[in-house]
N, C-alpha and C positions, 0 to 999 in steps of 0.2 A: 395743178393739180396732178398726183402720181398717175401714172393708167395701172392696170390693176396686173400684169404680167412684172412692172417693177416693183408695184405694192407690195407682191408675194415674193419677190427675188430678196425684198431687202427686209421681209420680212421673218425667211428662213434663214437670213444670215445672222440679223439680230440676234433671233432663239440658238443657231446654232454657235455664238460666240459666247450667249452666256451658261450654255450648256458644257462649251467647252470650259469654263472658268469653273464650272460645279466640280468638272471629273478632274481638273488640277488637285482642286480639293481632296475631291476622295481619295484620288490615288498619293495625296500627302506630297507634291510636288511645290505646292505653293502654301504658305503660310497664311490663314483667314485675316492676321495682320495686316498683311502686304497685300491681300485680296480686296480688301474691301473697297479702295478706289476703282477696281476693275468690275467690281458689284455693281456700284452708281455709276459708273460708265456705262455697263451692258442693259442697267434698267433704262437707264435714258433712252439708247438708243433703241429699243423696245416702244417704250414709249411715243417717241417720236416718227417711230415706223407705223402704230398701230394708230396713232392719232396725230396725223400729218397736220391736221390746222395749228396746232400747240406751237410749233417751229413758225408759222405767221405771224401768228398771232405776237407770239417774242419778239419778234424780227417788228414789228410794226410799235412795239410797246418803247423798245431802244430806241428808235429812230432809223432801222437799216431800211431803207426802201426796197431793196433788191433780196428776197427772202432767202434765194442761196445762196448769197453773201451771208445771211445770218445764219446759215446752216453749217458755211466753212468758219464764221468766227465762233460759233460753238464750240465746234470740232477743234479749234484750232486750242480753247480755253481747256476743252478735256483733257489735251494731249498736254499742254503746258502744267496743269495737275496732275498728268500720270510723273511728268519728267524730276518735277519737284519732288515727290512722293520719292522718287526714285533715289534723288540725289541726297535725300533723309536717310535712307536705308541705309545706302553705300556711306553715310559719313559715319551712320553709328555701327556700321560692321566695320569701318576702317579702325577706330579707336579703339573695340573689342580684339581685333587681331593685334593692336598693337600693343595693350596692355596683355592678352594672353603672352606674346613674345617676351616684353621684357621680364613677364612671372619664369616664362620657360627659362629663360636666363639666368635668373635667381636662383630657379632649382640647380640647374645647371651646374653653378658657384658653388651650391652646399653642399651638392655630392661630389664636385672635386675635392672641397675641402676636407669632408668627410672620409675619403679615401684614403686622400692625405694623410691625417691623423693616424688612421688604422694601417697606414704602411710604419709609419712612427712607432707604432707601438708594437708592432710585430717584431720591428727591428732590434 
């Protein structure tokens, strides 16, 4: 069972984490689309902190004998979800950068061709 001091410490840390995500959204440092996974992670942390019996019950249902191993298992699962979502985001941004670079190269080529035609007309 969680002692009183540990309970309050975990509750404060979870709330600070969640408020940090909200603050980053308000300051427009992250976009809502990318912060949803962090919201769910923060809400999960708050729920598991305020109702510690849930972690024990879920660990028992899954068949994990030691409840701390269950907590680590769920944290690892959350971290893997975050890593996968970040990988998807980076992949999308990479393809967008590639497309923009190609468009920029096409525009530069067009400008050079127009300048060359304009130079021919002036001569």
